[in-house]
A tleap script that builds the chain and sets N, CA, C and O, in Angstrom:
source leaprc.protein.ff14SB
mol = sequence {
  NMET ILE TYR GLU LEU ILE ILE GLN GLU GLU
  ALA SER LEU GLU ILE LEU GLU ALA TYR ILE
  TYR TYR GLU ASN ALA GLN LYS GLY LEU GLY
  GLU LYS PHE MET LYS GLN LEU ASN ASN TYR
  PHE SER GLN ASN PRO GLN GLN SER LYS THR
  PHE SER CALA
}
set mol.1.N position { 22.157 -6.153 17.585 }
set mol.1.CA position { 22.340 -5.395 15.968 }
set mol.1.C position { 21.806 -3.266 16.097 }
set mol.1.O position { 20.631 -2.899 16.133 }
set mol.2.N position { 22.563 -2.655 16.122 }
set mol.2.CA position { 22.086 -1.245 15.765 }
set mol.2.C position { 21.976 -1.215 14.645 }
set mol.2.O position { 22.842 -1.854 14.046 }
set mol.3.N position { 21.238 -0.717 14.042 }
set mol.3.CA position { 20.174 -0.426 12.778 }
set mol.3.C position { 20.554 1.205 12.900 }
set mol.3.O position { 20.445 1.829 13.955 }
set mol.4.N position { 20.921 1.661 11.905 }
set mol.4.CA position { 20.645 3.111 11.307 }
set mol.4.C position { 19.916 3.091 9.760 }
set mol.4.O position { 20.395 2.800 8.664 }
set mol.5.N position { 18.486 3.549 10.177 }
set mol.5.CA position { 17.705 3.848 8.355 }
set mol.5.C position { 17.602 5.687 8.354 }
set mol.5.O position { 17.335 6.573 9.166 }
set mol.6.N position { 17.969 5.581 7.005 }
set mol.6.CA position { 18.977 7.114 6.104 }
set mol.6.C position { 18.340 6.398 4.917 }
set mol.6.O position { 18.459 5.376 4.242 }
set mol.7.N position { 17.072 8.281 5.121 }
set mol.7.CA position { 15.427 8.053 4.947 }
set mol.7.C position { 16.966 9.821 2.938 }
set mol.7.O position { 17.536 10.905 3.064 }
set mol.8.N position { 16.841 9.244 2.223 }
set mol.8.CA position { 16.920 10.063 0.900 }
set mol.8.C position { 16.385 10.928 0.763 }
set mol.8.O position { 15.206 11.021 1.106 }
set mol.9.N position { 17.075 11.917 0.192 }
set mol.9.CA position { 16.237 13.613 -0.152 }
set mol.9.C position { 14.751 12.872 -0.720 }
set mol.9.O position { 13.694 12.627 -0.140 }
set mol.10.N position { 15.123 12.695 -1.844 }
set mol.10.CA position { 14.077 12.797 -2.153 }
set mol.10.C position { 13.041 11.967 -1.544 }
set mol.10.O position { 12.458 12.610 -0.671 }
set mol.11.N position { 12.569 10.704 -1.688 }
set mol.11.CA position { 12.339 10.133 -0.203 }
set mol.11.C position { 11.684 10.425 0.454 }
set mol.11.O position { 10.850 9.704 1.001 }
set mol.12.N position { 11.873 11.756 0.640 }
set mol.12.CA position { 11.724 12.357 2.374 }
set mol.12.C position { 10.155 13.380 1.991 }
set mol.12.O position { 9.038 13.496 2.495 }
set mol.13.N position { 11.087 14.113 0.516 }
set mol.13.CA position { 9.936 14.965 -0.246 }
set mol.13.C position { 9.073 14.219 -1.120 }
set mol.13.O position { 9.085 14.848 -2.179 }
set mol.14.N position { 8.448 13.374 -1.223 }
set mol.14.CA position { 7.852 12.087 -1.385 }
set mol.14.C position { 6.946 12.071 -0.261 }
set mol.14.O position { 5.964 12.813 -0.238 }
set mol.15.N position { 7.317 10.978 1.010 }
set mol.15.CA position { 7.074 10.878 1.821 }
set mol.15.C position { 5.970 13.217 2.197 }
set mol.15.O position { 4.832 13.460 1.795 }
set mol.16.N position { 6.485 13.817 2.638 }
set mol.16.CA position { 5.495 14.782 2.547 }
set mol.16.C position { 4.972 14.868 1.904 }
set mol.16.O position { 3.861 14.585 2.351 }
set mol.17.N position { 4.862 15.223 0.455 }
set mol.17.CA position { 4.041 14.898 -0.739 }
set mol.17.C position { 2.454 14.192 -0.164 }
set mol.17.O position { 1.337 14.600 -0.483 }
set mol.18.N position { 2.661 13.456 0.425 }
set mol.18.CA position { 1.780 11.878 0.620 }
set mol.18.C position { 1.326 12.630 1.453 }
set mol.18.O position { 0.180 13.043 1.280 }
set mol.19.N position { 1.966 12.982 2.444 }
set mol.19.CA position { 1.233 13.902 4.063 }
set mol.19.C position { 0.000 14.570 3.765 }
set mol.19.O position { -1.187 14.321 3.978 }
set mol.20.N position { 0.720 15.608 3.140 }
set mol.20.CA position { -0.711 16.731 2.341 }
set mol.20.C position { -0.930 16.172 1.229 }
set mol.20.O position { -0.506 17.026 0.450 }
set mol.21.N position { -1.253 15.432 0.686 }
set mol.21.CA position { -1.798 14.520 -0.269 }
set mol.21.C position { -3.200 13.824 1.206 }
set mol.21.O position { -4.415 14.022 1.229 }
set mol.22.N position { -2.590 13.273 1.901 }
set mol.22.CA position { -3.731 12.283 2.632 }
set mol.22.C position { -4.338 13.641 3.974 }
set mol.22.O position { -5.332 13.311 4.620 }
set mol.23.N position { -3.911 14.584 4.184 }
set mol.23.CA position { -4.064 15.237 4.494 }
set mol.23.C position { -4.707 16.580 4.240 }
set mol.23.O position { -5.132 17.250 5.181 }
set mol.24.N position { -4.792 17.014 2.905 }
set mol.24.CA position { -6.457 17.027 2.044 }
set mol.24.C position { -7.371 16.702 1.845 }
set mol.24.O position { -8.493 17.195 1.960 }
set mol.25.N position { -6.697 15.071 1.240 }
set mol.25.CA position { -8.071 14.524 1.620 }
set mol.25.C position { -9.315 14.686 2.183 }
set mol.25.O position { -10.413 15.069 1.780 }
set mol.26.N position { -8.538 14.022 3.934 }
set mol.26.CA position { -8.761 13.888 5.291 }
set mol.26.C position { -8.265 14.425 6.139 }
set mol.26.O position { -7.081 14.109 6.254 }
set mol.27.N position { -8.833 15.589 7.292 }
set mol.27.CA position { -7.965 16.432 8.093 }
set mol.27.C position { -7.572 15.052 9.283 }
set mol.27.O position { -8.450 14.313 9.729 }
set mol.28.N position { -6.316 14.949 9.587 }
set mol.28.CA position { -5.510 13.619 10.639 }
set mol.28.C position { -5.501 12.392 9.690 }
set mol.28.O position { -5.165 11.386 10.315 }
set mol.29.N position { -5.782 12.130 8.274 }
set mol.29.CA position { -5.428 11.198 7.757 }
set mol.29.C position { -4.379 11.099 7.048 }
set mol.29.O position { -4.083 10.094 6.400 }
set mol.30.N position { -3.384 12.668 7.137 }
set mol.30.CA position { -1.869 12.864 7.090 }
set mol.30.C position { -1.054 12.113 8.770 }
set mol.30.O position { -0.186 11.247 8.886 }
set mol.31.N position { -1.634 12.727 9.586 }
set mol.31.CA position { -0.700 12.529 11.228 }
set mol.31.C position { -0.717 11.190 10.550 }
set mol.31.O position { 0.407 10.909 10.134 }
set mol.32.N position { -2.211 9.669 10.137 }
set mol.32.CA position { -2.397 8.896 10.976 }
set mol.32.C position { -1.119 8.067 9.850 }
set mol.32.O position { -0.314 7.254 10.305 }
set mol.33.N position { -1.151 8.410 8.584 }
set mol.33.CA position { -0.238 7.830 7.887 }
set mol.33.C position { 1.241 8.168 8.319 }
set mol.33.O position { 2.029 7.253 8.080 }
set mol.34.N position { 1.608 8.932 8.718 }
set mol.34.CA position { 2.907 9.207 9.232 }
set mol.34.C position { 2.968 8.467 10.602 }
set mol.34.O position { 4.031 8.007 11.017 }
set mol.35.N position { 1.643 8.351 11.384 }
set mol.35.CA position { 2.662 7.541 12.622 }
set mol.35.C position { 2.856 6.537 11.764 }
set mol.35.O position { 4.058 6.642 11.521 }
set mol.36.N position { 2.174 5.010 10.724 }
set mol.36.CA position { 1.818 4.004 10.860 }
set mol.36.C position { 2.957 4.060 10.129 }
set mol.36.O position { 3.320 2.900 9.934 }
set mol.37.N position { 4.232 5.382 9.270 }
set mol.37.CA position { 5.087 4.894 8.306 }
set mol.37.C position { 6.088 5.088 9.701 }
set mol.37.O position { 7.086 4.378 9.581 }
set mol.38.N position { 6.080 5.704 10.720 }
set mol.38.CA position { 6.678 5.382 11.451 }
set mol.38.C position { 7.121 4.456 12.749 }
set mol.38.O position { 8.141 4.349 13.430 }
set mol.39.N position { 5.825 3.851 12.726 }
set mol.39.CA position { 5.821 2.046 13.215 }
set mol.39.C position { 6.811 1.367 12.232 }
set mol.39.O position { 7.941 0.943 12.472 }
set mol.40.N position { 6.132 1.366 11.093 }
set mol.40.CA position { 7.058 0.917 10.263 }
set mol.40.C position { 8.175 0.600 10.654 }
set mol.40.O position { 8.400 -0.548 11.038 }
set mol.41.N position { 9.413 1.864 10.632 }
set mol.41.CA position { 10.650 2.561 10.135 }
set mol.41.C position { 11.340 1.510 11.435 }
set mol.41.O position { 12.393 0.887 11.573 }
set mol.42.N position { 9.851 1.766 12.416 }
set mol.42.CA position { 11.172 1.193 13.537 }
set mol.42.C position { 11.023 -0.083 14.007 }
set mol.42.O position { 11.799 -0.590 14.818 }
set mol.43.N position { 9.988 -0.673 13.502 }
set mol.43.CA position { 10.406 -2.069 13.444 }
set mol.43.C position { 11.518 -2.934 13.406 }
set mol.43.O position { 12.351 -2.604 12.562 }
set mol.44.N position { 11.774 -3.904 14.039 }
set mol.44.CA position { 13.223 -4.558 14.220 }
set mol.44.C position { 13.422 -5.063 12.706 }
set mol.44.O position { 12.330 -5.337 12.208 }
set mol.45.N position { 14.306 -5.226 11.992 }
set mol.45.CA position { 15.333 -5.723 10.658 }
set mol.45.C position { 15.053 -7.084 10.866 }
set mol.45.O position { 14.380 -7.722 10.057 }
set mol.46.N position { 15.459 -7.512 11.756 }
set mol.46.CA position { 15.674 -9.155 12.122 }
set mol.46.C position { 13.931 -9.814 11.691 }
set mol.46.O position { 13.872 -10.926 11.167 }
set mol.47.N position { 12.711 -9.081 11.947 }
set mol.47.CA position { 11.652 -9.851 11.812 }
set mol.47.C position { 10.553 -8.649 10.821 }
set mol.47.O position { 9.445 -8.126 10.935 }
set mol.48.N position { 11.892 -8.672 9.694 }
set mol.48.CA position { 11.093 -7.949 8.843 }
set mol.48.C position { 11.692 -8.585 7.120 }
set mol.48.O position { 12.804 -8.145 6.829 }
set mol.49.N position { 11.149 -9.380 6.220 }
set mol.49.CA position { 11.931 -9.367 5.312 }
set mol.49.C position { 11.907 -8.655 3.879 }
set mol.49.O position { 12.320 -9.199 2.855 }
set mol.50.N position { 11.429 -7.512 3.934 }
set mol.50.CA position { 11.654 -6.484 3.566 }
set mol.50.C position { 13.177 -5.539 3.449 }
set mol.50.O position { 13.726 -4.836 2.601 }
set mol.51.N position { 13.491 -6.081 5.068 }
set mol.51.CA position { 15.047 -4.421 4.858 }
set mol.51.C position { 15.864 -6.069 4.062 }
set mol.51.O position { 15.961 -7.296 4.034 }
set mol.52.N position { 16.183 -4.974 3.640 }
set mol.52.CA position { 17.690 -5.740 3.200 }
set mol.52.C position { 18.966 -5.948 3.936 }
set mol.52.O position { 19.421 -5.117 4.722 }
set mol.53.N position { 19.450 -6.932 3.693 }
set mol.53.CA position { 20.954 -7.188 5.092 }
set mol.53.C position { 22.441 -6.335 4.549 }
set mol.53.O position { 23.457 -6.364 5.243 }
savepdb mol mol.pdb
quit
């Protein structure tokens, strides 16, 4: 089954704010945050109990 992840505008803004916060705290940390977030979003929902069906 194919799933589509839809991120609402408010969540996108919060992600951007977190990226800026982490990047200001330490250069490259924002990029690491985004990479980890993308890895999490790329998970198969069947493998995670945090996704609702």
